[in-house]
MITITOR-757177 format. One record per residue: residue number from 1; x negated, y, z negated of N, C-alpha, C, CB in turn; residue in one letter. Coordinates in pm, whole numbers, plus 50000, padded with zeros to 5 digits. Each point is the difference from the previous one (the first is absolute). Last residue first. Glycine has a CB too. Layout:
   n   n_u   n_v   n_w  ca_u  ca_v  ca_w   c_u   c_v   c_w  cb_u  cb_v  cb_w res
 NUM     X     Y     Z     X     Y     Z     X     Y     Z     X     Y     Z   A
...
//
This chain:
   n   n_u   n_v   n_w  ca_u  ca_v  ca_w   c_u   c_v   c_w  cb_u  cb_v  cb_w res
 310 76425 48529 11116 49859 49964 49980 49936 50087 49891 49985 49928 50241   S
 309 50476 50102 49949 49981 49898 49897 49855 49962 49972 50219 49915 50067   N
 308 49937 50412 50271 50079 50029 49879 49966 49907 49883 50183 50082 50149   K
 307 49623 49849 50279 49949 50125 49944 50071 50033 49868 49947 50084 50232   I
 306 50207 49542 50013 49868 49976 49943 49944 50126 49933 49959 49827 50175   Y
 305 50455 50198 50058 50012 49919 49877 49864 49983 49933 50197 49877 50099   W
 304 49813 50335 50320 50061 50086 49898 50011 49926 49867 50128 50124 50179   D
 303 49725 49630 50194 49899 50099 49959 50054 50087 49887 49904 50000 50234   V
 302 50397 49704 49964 49900 49927 49922 49891 50093 49949 50047 49796 50136   T
 301 50289 50372 50152 50058 49964 49871 49898 49931 49910 50223 49979 50110   K
 300 49647 50117 50331 50016 50125 49924 50057 49971 49861 50035 50128 50215   K
 299 49933 49514 50089 49868 50041 49952 50009 50126 49915 49896 49897 50203   L
 298 50494 49950 50012 49962 49911 49891 49864 50037 49941 50133 49820 50108   G
 297 50021 50412 50275 50082 50035 49883 49960 49915 49880 50191 50066 50151   K
 296 49603 49834 50259 49960 50135 49957 50075 50042 49874 49951 50060 50239   T
 295 50167 49525 49972 49871 49996 49931 49959 50138 49948 49934 49809 50146   L
 294 50588 50059 49900 49889 50026 50092 49869 50011 49920 50156 50118 50162   K
 293 50306 49608 49704 49910 50108 49962 49883 50013 50097 50064 49965 49762   T
 292 50293 49690 50253 50050 50133 50036 49897 50112 49979 50225 49919 49940   K
 291 49838 49500 50167 49932 50104 49922 50042 50138 50050 49804 49846 49959   A
 290 50492 49700 50060 49921 50086 50088 49941 50113 49918 50146 49942 50199   K
 289 50172 49559 49756 49900 50092 49946 49930 50077 50111 49968 49848 49805   F
 288 50402 49784 50169 50029 50141 50028 49900 50098 49946 50232 49935 49999   G
 287 49773 49560 50006 50061 50067 49885 50008 50152 50013 49916 49813 49863   F
 286 49957 49873 50502 50044 49908 49895 50066 50070 49881 49818 49850 50071   E
 285 49999 50392 50318 50102 49905 50043 50059 49921 49883 49883 49982 50219   K
 284 49753 50315 49708 50119 50077 50039 50115 49906 50036 49852 50187 50083   N
 283 49735 49622 49822 50053 50060 49878 50126 50080 50030 49769 50011 49904   A
 282 49988 49804 50459 50075 49899 49924 50060 50057 49872 49848 49826 50095   K
 281 49868 50439 50200 50135 49979 50051 50080 49901 49915 49913 50050 50227   S
 280 49616 50149 49765 50092 50010 49887 50145 49971 50039 49847 50168 49899   V
 279 49600 49770 50234 50130 49986 50065 50102 49995 49886 49905 49874 50208   D
 278 49604 50365 49720 50097 49893 49986 50113 50005 50102 49944 49998 49762   L
 277 49502 50137 50161 50127 50061 50041 50102 49887 50009 49884 50191 50129   C
 276 49554 49907 49786 50118 49948 49932 50121 50079 50047 49864 49928 49798   R
 275 49563 49965 50330 50129 50066 50021 50107 49934 49915 49934 50062 50234   R
 274 49588 49832 49708 49998 50105 50103 50130 50076 50017 49834 49863 50113   P
 273 49988 49926 49414 50069 49950 50119 50010 50110 50105 50130 49836 49859   Q
 272 49499 50295 49820 50110 49908 49972 50062 49954 50131 50044 50112 49779   G
 271 49564 50181 50152 50129 50056 50042 50117 49918 49949 49889 50093 50202   N
 270 49589 49955 49572 50096 49927 50084 50126 50078 50033 49912 49794 49901   P
 269 49589 50434 50023 50100 49933 49918 50109 49940 50089 49952 50159 49808   M
 268 49694 50111 50362 49939 49876 49950 50097 49920 49914 49777 50114 50004   E
 267 50311 50323 50187 50021 49892 50095 49932 49870 49957 50018 50170 50177   K
 266 50187 50293 49607 49890 49909 49967 50017 49873 50082 49979 50095 49764   N
 265 50198 50436 50300 50032 49858 50012 49875 49916 49975 50184 50053 50165   W
 264 50019 50461 49693 49880 49928 50041 50030 49850 50000 49850 50183 49907   I
 263 50419 50319 50109 50018 49858 49971 49880 49926 50058 50255 50019 50000   L
 262 49799 50525 49823 49980 49901 50105 50033 49859 49949 49824 50146 50103   Q
 261 50417 50311 49687 49867 49950 50030 49997 49896 50111 49942 50047 49767   G
 260 50441 50189 50006 49944 50067 50118 49864 49945 50043 50124 50202 49931   K
 259 50371 49652 49795 49854 49993 49993 49941 50053 50130 50011 49801 49843   F
 258 50465 50127 50004 49946 50134 50020 49849 50005 49985 50214 50091 49917   G
 257 50138 49540 50065 49928 50043 49880 49954 50145 50010 49925 49764 49965   V
 256 50287 50032 50407 50095 49998 49889 49938 50051 49871 50117 49808 50109   A
 255 49607 50137 50275 50093 50112 50017 50097 50009 49883 49980 49976 50248   K
 254 49727 49658 49761 49922 50123 49985 50089 50123 50009 49800 49884 50098   K
 253 50385 49700 50003 49984 50017 49855 49922 50127 49970 50008 49750 49968   I
 252 50040 50132 50482 50132 50034 49944 49990 50025 49850 50111 49862 50178   K
 251 49505 49982 50044 50028 50138 50038 50135 50047 49945 49863 49968 50208   E
 250 50015 49582 49735 49916 50085 49917 50024 50148 50030 49829 49817 49991   A
 249 50382 49863 50282 50059 50001 49866 49922 50095 49909 50079 49762 50031   L
 248 49752 50154 50394 50115 50091 50006 50069 50010 49865 50030 49943 50242   K
 247 49612 49753 49788 49950 50135 50026 50116 50101 50003 49808 49902 50131   K
 246 50283 49638 49835 49956 50053 49872 49947 50143 50018 49944 49766 49919   I
 245 50429 50059 50420 49859 49975 49971 49964 50062 49865 49945 49995 50249   S
 244 50549 49814 49870 49922 50123 50008 49855 49968 49968 50201 50142 49936   I
 243 50322 49603 50209 49865 50001 49944 49935 50137 50017 49979 49754 50049   E
 242 50553 50007 49917 49911 50099 50062 49865 49998 49931 50197 50144 50063   K
 241 50213 49609 49803 49978 49968 50140 49913 50099 50075 50216 49889 49993   G
 240 49948 50050 49525 50060 50105 50082 49981 49975 50149 49959 50159 49814   V
 239 50089 49469 49756 49913 50111 50038 50074 50102 50083 49807 49847 49994   G
 238 50195 49616 49815 50062 50121 49947 49907 50117 50031 50122 49872 49814   L
 237 49975 49569 50351 49918 50121 49989 50083 50115 49945 49858 49923 50191   N
 236 50224 49536 49724 50051 50121 50066 49906 50118 49976 50237 49916 49973   I
 235 49795 49487 50025 49951 50125 49944 50049 50119 50082 49798 49881 49913   P
 234 50478 49647 50043 49903 50071 50082 49953 50128 49933 50106 49904 50204   D
 233 50244 49797 49628 49863 49964 49963 49894 50078 50077 50085 49775 49946   S
 232 50427 50408 49910 49935 49905 50091 49854 49977 49959 50153 50073 50186   K
 231 50226 50243 49660 49994 49870 49935 49935 49893 50088 50203 50063 49873   N
 230 49944 50511 50030 49919 49907 50078 49980 49868 49927 49883 50194 50106   Y
 229 50369 50208 49724 50056 49953 50127 49921 49889 50071 50090 50224 50020   K
 228 49818 50016 49538 50146 49986 50011 50044 49919 50122 50019 50218 49884   K
 227 49520 49883 50038 50049 49922 49886 50149 49974 50013 49822 50099 49854   L
 226 49974 50188 50456 49968 49860 50026 50051 49910 49888 49798 50071 50129   A
 225 50246 50394 49817 50087 49953 50108 49977 49852 50029 49998 50231 50098   K
 224 49715 49979 49598 50133 49980 49940 50100 49951 50106 49950 50180 49829   V
 223 49616 49932 50317 49993 49885 49910 50137 49969 49941 49762 50056 49946   I
 222 50185 50334 50316 49995 49879 50081 49999 49874 49917 49881 50129 50172   G
 221 50089 50287 49611 50134 49981 50054 50007 49873 50084 50035 50248 50001   L
 220 49546 49883 49839 50085 49953 49890 50142 49975 50048 49858 50127 49838   A
 219 49837 50068 50465 49966 49860 49973 50091 49941 49892 49762 50047 50065   A
 218 50271 50412 50026 50057 49922 50110 49975 49852 49977 49965 50193 50158   D
 217 49834 50098 49546 50145 49999 49977 50074 49925 50110 49978 50219 49880   E
 216 49546 49844 50154 50039 49903 49897 50150 49998 49972 49776 50032 49900   V
 215 49989 50068 50579 50025 50077 49879 50066 49912 49896 50022 50212 50135   Y
 214 49647 49619 50258 50142 50001 49963 50016 50075 49867 50040 49780 50121   L
 213 49582 50153 50324 50027 50035 49861 50150 50015 49975 49777 50114 49987   F
 212 49793 49671 50358 50140 50043 49996 50035 50020 49853 50062 49874 50215   E
 211 49446 50136 50087 50084 49944 49894 50143 50053 50017 49801 49982 49842   R
 210 49671 49966 50432 50135 50054 49987 50074 49928 49887 50004 50059 50246   T
 209 49447 50066 49905 50099 49900 49959 50137 50067 49985 49820 49866 49881   A
 208 49779 50387 50212 50073 49946 50116 50106 49898 49963 49797 50040 50133   T
 207 49865 50209 49581 50128 50066 50024 50083 49942 50112 49894 50199 49916   G
 206 49671 49664 49869 49984 50101 50106 50132 50067 50040 49805 49869 50082   N
 205 50017 49917 49415 50030 49958 50136 49980 50110 50101 50161 49839 49907   G
 204 49932 50312 49586 49945 49873 50049 50044 49973 50144 50001 49912 49766   W
 203 49929 50585 50013 50104 49898 50018 49937 49874 50059 50177 50179 50033   I
 202 49694 50333 49698 49957 49879 50072 50113 49898 50003 49761 50041 49932   E
 201 50219 50524 50038 50050 49878 49936 49953 49882 50084 50204 50119 49901   V
 200 49649 50450 50022 50029 49881 50079 50053 49887 49912 49823 50067 50163   S
 199 50059 50377 49678 50001 50028 50143 50037 49880 50085 49830 50171 49957   K
 198 50327 49993 49520 49900 49922 50073 50015 50025 50150 49998 49824 49819   L
 197 50237 50351 49753 49944 50079 50110 49886 49928 50072 50065 50206 49876   K
 196 50249 49646 49765 49860 50024 49966 49922 50070 50111 50010 49800 49854   N
 195 50453 50085 50192 49993 50062 49868 49858 50036 49961 50202 49872 49935   E
 194 49874 49891 50470 50056 50134 50008 49985 50074 49868 50163 49920 50172   K
 193 49706 49629 49847 49910 50083 50080 50049 50144 50008 49935 49797 50132   A
 192 50341 49882 49657 49878 50024 49920 49906 50095 50074 50022 49772 49895   W
 191 50352 50081 50339 50042 50091 49894 49881 50036 49913 50232 49901 50001   V
 190 49694 49776 50326 50015 50134 50058 50049 50102 49898 50047 49893 50220   M
 189 49899 49645 49655 49872 50057 50044 50015 50144 50046 49926 49772 50066   K
 188 50467 49984 49823 49919 50028 49881 49868 50068 50037 50104 49802 49886   K
 187 50172 50046 50465 50061 50114 49930 49916 50040 49880 50228 49926 50074   I
 186 49645 49687 50158 49969 50123 50075 50060 50123 49935 49990 49865 50208   L
 185 50105 49708 49605 49857 50028 49989 49964 50131 50070 49954 49754 49991   A
 184 50488 50079 50046 49973 50050 49865 49854 50039 49984 50183 49857 49910   A
 183 49936 49942 50497 50065 50131 49985 49971 50060 49864 50180 49928 50157   I
 182 49644 49627 49942 49941 50110 50075 50067 50136 49977 49938 49832 50170   V
 181 50084 49814 49431 50000 49979 50144 49971 50133 50070 50164 49808 49977   H
 180 49673 50035 49503 50094 50070 50087 49986 49959 50146 49995 50190 49842   S
 179 49744 49676 49747 50108 49912 50048 50092 50065 50103 49989 49889 49781   K
 178 49622 50319 49998 49958 49860 50002 50105 49910 50064 49865 50043 49795   K
 177 50201 50432 50127 49913 49973 50114 49952 49855 50010 49929 50234 49983   P
 176 50542 49956 49819 49873 49954 49944 49908 49963 50116 50113 49916 49788   D
 175 50356 50226 50235 49893 50087 50049 49865 49967 49937 50171 50178 50035   F
 174 50350 49604 50074 49881 49981 49917 49885 50081 50060 50077 49768 49931   N
 173 50458 50376 50116 49898 49910 50054 49882 49990 49904 50071 50058 50235   D
 172 50333 50230 49736 49976 49891 49907 49898 49899 50047 50228 50032 49926   G
 171 50021 50248 50446 49986 50041 49860 49986 49880 49908 50134 50204 50049   P
 170 49728 49668 50438 50102 50090 49948 49974 50040 49857 50162 49897 50154   G
 169 49740 49672 50244 49943 50120 49937 50114 50084 49944 49801 49998 50157   Y
 168 50050 49478 50101 50096 50091 49937 49928 50117 49932 50160 49807 49966   M
 167 49757 49799 50453 49939 50084 49896 50100 50102 49947 49776 49970 50108   N
 166 50477 49628 50095 49877 50065 50047 49946 50087 49887 50081 49998 50243   V
 165 50228 49554 49676 49998 50146 50014 49865 50049 50051 50167 50017 49814   P
 164 50120 49518 50180 49863 50043 50032 49998 50151 50018 49949 49777 50110   L
 163 50382 49812 49631 49986 50124 50075 49853 50037 50017 50221 50077 49913   L
 162 50128 49475 49963 49863 50052 49999 49990 50122 50090 49909 49768 49955   Y
 161 50449 49860 49740 49977 50084 50118 49868 50074 49984 50250 50027 50038   I
 160 50050 49513 49750 49887 50093 49991 49985 50078 50128 49886 49847 49840   G
 159 50445 49780 49908 50017 50118 50086 49889 50101 49975 50249 49965 50001   N
 158 49798 49473 49958 49968 50121 49923 50002 50121 50093 49859 49866 49838   F
 157 50207 49632 50224 50107 50096 50029 49981 50132 49927 50153 49809 50037   G
 156 49546 49793 49972 50088 50024 49885 50120 50089 50030 49801 49972 49859   Y
 155 49861 49885 50477 50015 49887 49909 50109 50020 49894 49761 49952 50037   Q
 154 50141 50391 50293 50024 49874 50071 50028 49886 49903 49851 50080 50183   K
 153 50028 50342 49646 50132 50011 50062 50036 49866 50066 49966 50250 50040   R
 152 49607 49794 49781 50100 49986 49893 50142 50012 50055 49835 50092 49837   Y
 151 49799 49982 50454 50001 49860 49958 50107 49975 49895 49756 49984 50052   A
 150 50169 50457 50086 50062 49924 50109 50009 49852 49966 49913 50168 50164   Q
 149 49865 50117 49533 50143 50031 50004 50072 49920 50109 49949 50229 49913   L
 148 49580 49736 50059 50064 49938 49884 50151 50024 50002 49789 50029 49868   M
 147 49945 50184 50457 50004 49856 50025 50075 49928 49887 49782 50014 50128   V
 146 50135 50440 49814 50100 49981 50105 50016 49851 50029 49944 50226 50100   L
 145 49715 49900 49612 50130 50006 49932 50115 49989 50099 49897 50141 49821   L
 144 49651 49887 50325 50029 49866 49945 50137 49998 49932 49755 49960 49969   S
 143 50057 50447 50184 50062 49924 50107 50038 49859 49954 49869 50135 50167   L
 142 49888 50151 49543 50138 50046 50015 50075 49918 50106 49927 50231 49930   K
 141 49615 49682 50008 50071 49967 49876 50147 50039 50013 49789 50033 49867   A
 140 49925 50094 50476 50034 49858 50009 50073 49954 49873 49800 49961 50148   I
 139 50041 50486 49875 50100 49978 50104 50046 49854 50003 49898 50186 50132   A
 138 49744 49945 49579 50128 50054 49954 50111 49965 50099 49880 50188 49885   Y
 137 49684 49695 50244 50043 49922 49883 50135 50045 49945 49761 49966 49945   P
 136 50043 50282 50431 50056 49868 50028 50040 49920 49876 49862 50001 50204   A
 135 49945 50468 49911 50102 49972 49897 50065 49862 50018 50042 50245 49984   N
 134 49589 49919 50287 49988 50092 49886 50103 49972 49890 49912 50170 50157   T
 133 50062 49603 50282 49914 49947 49894 49994 50087 49877 49868 49893 50176   E
 132 50559 50057 50162 49875 50076 49995 49920 49958 49877 50108 50195 50120   D
 131 50221 49426 50042 50009 50144 49966 49864 50069 50005 50197 49948 49856   P
 130 49925 49620 50458 49954 50031 49865 50013 50150 49973 49841 49804 50007   Y
 129 50490 49952 50360 49858 50009 49970 49972 50039 49856 49963 50059 50236   G
 128 50481 49858 49968 49915 49990 50118 49851 50005 49971 50183 50106 50123   L
 127 50258 49919 49606 49906 49888 49985 49903 49988 50118 50174 49882 49867   W
 126 50181 50455 50100 49932 50003 49870 49890 49895 49988 50211 50086 49901   L
 125 50128 50048 50455 49855 49996 50026 49917 49992 49871 50042 50129 50208   N
 124 50445 49917 49818 49965 49868 50053 49850 49986 50030 50229 49988 50097   E
 123 49967 50430 49750 49997 49898 49895 49957 49863 50051 50180 50126 49886   E
 122 49640 50322 50343 50130 49934 49995 49990 49882 49904 50056 50072 50237   A
 121 49658 50409 49886 50002 49874 49926 50143 49946 49994 49800 50075 49862   F
 120 50063 50235 50561 50019 50010 49855 50003 49862 49933 50127 50212 50036   P
 119 49536 49754 50204 50071 50120 49954 50129 50015 50080 49782 50112 49933   I
 118 49881 49439 49925 50059 50085 50104 50080 50115 49937 50011 49801 50156   P
 117 49582 49994 49562 50137 49967 50036 50050 50092 50111 50042 49919 49767   S
 116 49511 49998 49985 50022 50048 50136 50140 49961 50049 49753 49983 50046   L
 115 50124 49909 49509 49920 50120 50021 50028 50062 50138 49822 49905 49850   K
 114 50566 49807 49920 49865 49978 50055 49929 50131 50029 50079 49785 50099   P
 113 50290 50221 49514 49997 49981 50145 49857 49978 50048 50206 50143 50022   Y
 112 49904 49962 49521 50002 49859 50036 50001 49976 50150 50120 49958 49789   S
 111 49910 50474 49980 49862 49952 50017 49994 49855 50044 49928 50162 49826   C
 110 50471 50071 50043 49971 50013 50142 49858 49952 50031 50161 50192 50014   I
 109 50129 49619 49566 49912 50110 50039 49974 49997 50149 49894 49998 49774   T
 108 50523 49831 49856 49872 49958 50054 49914 50121 50033 50105 49793 50092   G
 107 50331 50092 49565 49934 50100 50084 49863 49948 50041 50125 50188 49885   I
 106 50362 49560 49962 49854 50012 49983 49945 50104 50097 49984 49758 49925   C
 105 50502 50058 49828 49945 50088 50103 49853 50023 49971 50224 50113 50035   L
 104 50188 49519 49830 49864 50046 49968 49949 50082 50117 49956 49797 49853   F
 103 50539 49984 49911 49929 50057 50114 49865 50056 49955 50219 50055 50112   K
 102 50075 49689 49596 50079 49997 50123 49923 50050 50122 50202 50032 49860   K
 101 49615 49701 49685 50017 50137 50050 50068 49994 50137 49795 50081 49871   V
 100 50076 49551 49793 50116 50015 50089 50033 50146 50035 50089 49791 49900   K
  99 49533 49998 49844 50104 50072 49925 50122 50035 50085 49821 50091 49857   N
  98 49802 49686 50331 50037 49919 49884 50113 50064 49920 49766 49913 49990   R
  97 50048 50326 50375 50071 49879 50047 50050 49918 49882 49857 49996 50206   R
  96 49875 50374 49697 50131 50043 50049 50081 49881 50050 49903 50223 50062   A
  95 49651 49702 49812 50082 50029 49882 50141 50040 50040 49795 50071 49875   A
  94 49889 49866 50469 50035 49873 49937 50089 50022 49877 49784 49902 50083   E
  93 50053 50481 50130 50091 49928 50090 50043 49868 49938 49889 50107 50199   I
  92 49788 50154 49567 50134 50061 50000 50098 49924 50087 49894 50220 49960   L
  91 49646 49644 50027 50066 49980 49869 50143 50053 50000 49776 50017 49890   N
  90 49957 50063 50491 50035 49857 49989 50074 49973 49869 49799 49939 50139   V
  89 50030 50501 49929 50109 49968 50090 50047 49856 49988 49912 50170 50153   G
  88 49711 49976 49595 50122 50068 49955 50118 49960 50087 49862 50193 49916   I
  87 49718 49648 50219 50044 49937 49876 50130 50062 49949 49762 49949 49945   T
  86 50017 50230 50439 50061 49870 50030 50055 49936 49873 49843 49971 50193   I
  85 49937 50446 49763 50120 50012 50081 50065 49866 50032 49903 50205 50096   N
  84 49684 49819 49650 50110 50068 49931 50128 49996 50082 49833 50148 49888   D
  83 49766 49672 50308 50052 49923 49887 50122 50065 49936 49769 49916 49960   Y
  82 50001 50311 50400 50062 49875 50042 50068 49930 49882 49828 49978 50181   F
  81 49935 50413 49730 50112 50033 50086 50073 49873 50045 49880 50207 50077   M
  80 49718 49754 49677 50112 50043 49916 50124 50027 50084 49839 50098 49836   E
  79 49769 49803 50398 50044 49885 49923 50119 50031 49913 49768 49917 50001   G
  78 50016 50432 50247 50078 49909 50085 50053 49878 49926 49864 50076 50190   P
  77 49916 50400 49698 50065 49899 49917 50081 49899 50082 50009 50167 49816   Y
  76 49725 50203 50376 49933 49979 49871 50056 49880 49923 49956 50245 49993   L
  75 50233 49899 50426 49864 49952 50022 49927 49969 49870 49995 50134 50209   Q
  74 50444 50054 49785 50005 49866 50057 49860 49941 50021 50215 50062 50111   N
  73 49826 50386 49746 50042 49909 49893 50003 49856 50050 50136 50186 49896   H
  72 49774 50150 50421 49890 49989 49903 50034 49901 49890 49934 50236 50050   K
  71 50401 49870 50275 49890 49919 50055 49890 49980 49897 50053 50085 50228   I
  70 50396 50039 49534 49953 50029 50134 49884 49911 50042 50076 50234 49968   G
  69 50308 49599 49675 49901 50108 50012 49960 50019 50144 49917 49950 49770   G
  68 50380 49710 49825 49992 50065 50131 49895 50111 49998 50243 49947 50042   V
  67 50011 49616 49686 49871 50068 49996 49978 50061 50138 49903 49841 49822   N
  66 50600 50065 49967 49882 49936 50057 49876 50083 49978 50143 49892 50169   G
  65 50459 50103 49834 49878 50006 49920 49883 49931 50070 50140 50006 49792   A
  64 50334 50022 50352 49910 50104 50049 49863 49997 49932 50200 50139 50048   L
  63 50298 49576 50023 49861 49982 49956 49907 50100 50069 50047 49757 49960   H
  62 50488 50147 49889 49927 50081 50097 49855 50000 49953 50203 50149 50059   I
  61 50255 49522 49836 49863 50044 49971 49952 50087 50116 49951 49792 49862   V
  60 50562 50041 49915 49912 50037 50111 49862 50036 49947 50198 50083 50132   Y
  59 50123 49732 49567 50065 49972 50127 49907 50024 50119 50219 50061 49896   D
  58 49688 49791 49560 49981 50101 50104 50071 49957 50127 49778 50068 49900   I
  57 50127 49703 49653 50125 50077 50008 49988 50117 50098 50051 49935 49764   K
  56 49483 49888 50151 50119 49942 49937 50119 50096 50009 49852 49868 49844   K
  55 49677 50210 50297 50101 49967 50101 50126 49934 49942 49813 49974 50162   T
  54 49792 50158 49578 50057 50121 50062 50108 49969 50103 49782 50111 49963   V
  53 49982 49529 49805 50074 50085 49907 50070 50115 50072 49836 49941 49820   I
  52 49871 49773 50421 50123 49929 49963 50087 50089 49912 49881 49779 50016   I
  51 49692 50374 50088 50087 50009 50118 50133 49931 49973 49798 50005 50150   A
  50 49865 49962 49528 50057 50135 50000 50096 50018 50118 49790 50089 49888   K
  49 49968 49514 50089 50100 50002 49893 50067 50137 49989 49869 49825 49878   N
  48 49765 50099 50422 50128 49947 50051 50109 49998 49893 49871 49862 50161   K
  47 49712 50479 49906 50036 49893 49907 50138 49947 50040 49861 50103 49810   D
  46 49968 50265 50402 49907 49894 50040 50018 49878 49909 49836 50172 50085   R
  45 50394 50244 49846 50068 49903 50084 49906 49899 50064 50171 50172 50043   L
  44 49860 50131 49499 49899 49976 50102 50051 49886 50088 49808 50078 49848   D
  43 50430 50249 49791 50027 49886 50088 49894 49994 50110 50248 50017 49952   Y
  42 49732 50315 49702 50079 49897 49932 50017 49874 50084 50119 50180 49880   E
  41 49646 50206 50281 49940 49975 49870 50072 49888 49923 49928 50239 49994   S
  40 50238 49929 50422 49884 49914 50020 49936 49963 49867 49962 50105 50222   K
  39 50565 50003 49828 49873 50071 49980 49885 49903 50011 50113 50169 49852   K
  38 50398 49805 50386 49906 49946 49900 49872 50082 49992 50094 49773 50042   P
  37 50427 50334 50096 49866 50028 50049 49899 49950 49896 50082 50203 50133   I
  36 50477 49738 50005 49891 49968 49907 49865 50023 50067 50147 49830 49884   F
  35 50404 50313 50161 49875 49993 50074 49884 49985 49901 50097 50141 50190   I
  34 50373 49929 49698 49980 49863 50051 49874 49984 50084 50246 49975 49997   N
  33 49919 50444 49812 49971 49911 49887 49977 49855 50043 50136 50150 49857   E
  32 49989 50193 50462 49868 50024 49944 49963 49898 49893 50029 50242 50051   K
  31 50313 49649 50353 50003 50062 49868 49859 50008 49941 50234 49914 49964   A
  30 49925 50104 50574 49955 49909 49894 49994 50075 49867 49867 49864 50168   F
  29 50244 50337 50270 50108 49937 49927 49961 49902 49892 50125 50032 50201   G
  28 49608 50275 50102 50067 49897 50079 50105 49922 49925 49795 49985 50128   G
  27 49923 50350 49673 50085 50068 50099 50080 49900 50083 49834 50187 50009   L
  26 49856 49636 49691 50105 50069 49924 50097 50070 50096 49841 50034 49806   I
  25 49780 49769 50382 50090 49896 49950 50117 50063 49924 49807 49840 49984   L
  24 49843 50437 50162 50090 49963 50111 50097 49889 49957 49821 50065 50165   K
  23 49845 50074 49530 50095 50108 50023 50101 49964 50108 49825 50164 49930   K
  22 49822 49533 49989 50088 50007 49884 50109 50106 50020 49811 49924 49852   F
  21 49840 50048 50459 50098 49893 50020 50101 50001 49886 49829 49862 50123   V
  20 49808 50429 49844 50096 50048 50100 50107 49896 50029 49820 50141 50101   H
  19 49832 49746 49605 50076 50110 49940 50104 50055 50096 49802 50058 49861   A
  18 49890 49607 50291 50103 49950 49910 50086 50109 49938 49850 49812 49953   G
  17 49760 50280 50318 50117 49961 50079 50115 49961 49908 49850 49923 50186   V
  16 49758 50207 49580 50030 50097 50104 50127 49965 50077 49756 50046 50019   F
  15 50223 49718 49509 49897 50045 50092 50051 50096 50105 49885 49788 49962   G
  14 50360 49958 49696 49949 50128 49949 49889 50056 50088 50061 49927 49769   S
  13 50152 49647 50321 50102 50104 50001 49957 50134 49946 50158 49821 49978   G
  12 49648 49709 50101 49936 50120 50052 50093 50120 50001 49856 49855 50139   G
  11 50417 49725 49853 49859 50000 49961 49930 50118 50067 50001 49747 49972   T
  10 50514 50136 49902 49924 50086 50090 49855 50002 49953 50205 50143 50051   L
   9 50287 49568 49890 49862 50009 49953 49923 50079 50103 50014 49779 49873   L
   8 50541 50204 50015 49886 50008 50091 49869 50003 49921 50142 50121 50169   I
   7 50430 49754 49811 49879 50023 49921 49878 49988 50090 50113 49909 49792   R
   6 50441 50220 50271 49884 49925 50049 49875 50037 49922 50104 49989 50228   K
   5 50349 50208 49737 49972 49889 49909 49882 49914 50045 50241 49999 49940   D
   4 49925 50386 50306 49967 50047 49865 49969 49887 49903 50146 50195 50042   T
   3 50003 49771 50430 49856 50009 49977 49966 50032 49855 49974 50073 50235   L
   2 50432 49690 50072 49983 50081 49880 49853 50002 49961 50234 49943 49922   N
   1 50016 49984 50579 49908 49946 49898 49989 50096 49882 49871 49880 50179   M
//
């Protein structure tokens, strides 16, 4: 396959994950000048006419753009989270179909799994129950796009694929406390505490919830591999297949930062979903993806990047 002449629309390409995907696309043989990253200021994709414009003369779409944030952001803006994410996705998929895009890769969210899904999360269990209430509007909006892609494949022969990446982290992450996820939020808190010689840091919940974390460069590689090799309607998990409690994670970040104070757990605040751990066997089977970066190494790289750039 000649990749240099393939035209790619990369929504969210200037964001945290998108910037890494862009680099991996170049390394994977795609030509830089054929990768179009629309600016939000020019192309508000909630407008279906803008979606039509950006998908013209495009071979592949990688859809990363959206309204994202941690538990606090999801609780404060559930309506916006639902509307923005479902509208952008629906507009893009329909526009891509109308413009005869050859392939549409949509990034979903691990939040879409049922709150009490069996561990590890297997793709066939995606519909067993309702997502955790703390981020259900966002999760369901994203999950609706999977339904749309499968329906479009059945009716129109539209080649849409759907990936479910676990929580991602790494250099370039969003450290804004209003929108950051757990790793970025904890790094920011502990670096601040260390620099200001504070004796303690407060963390939401009781630390018992577990999460799985995928280093962003590994995630980007998985996305590019799927774009090249995967062409089925079934959703595919993207992760490492290992979980860690938030308490143990916090201790790892504390060590990486060099913070010597106490960690105070605010048990009145929500934990979110009790456990998250993925079955990642299908990604390895279907397009040869296996995460390589160990959590300790990835955290150190992320901490170093944040200190250098903050």
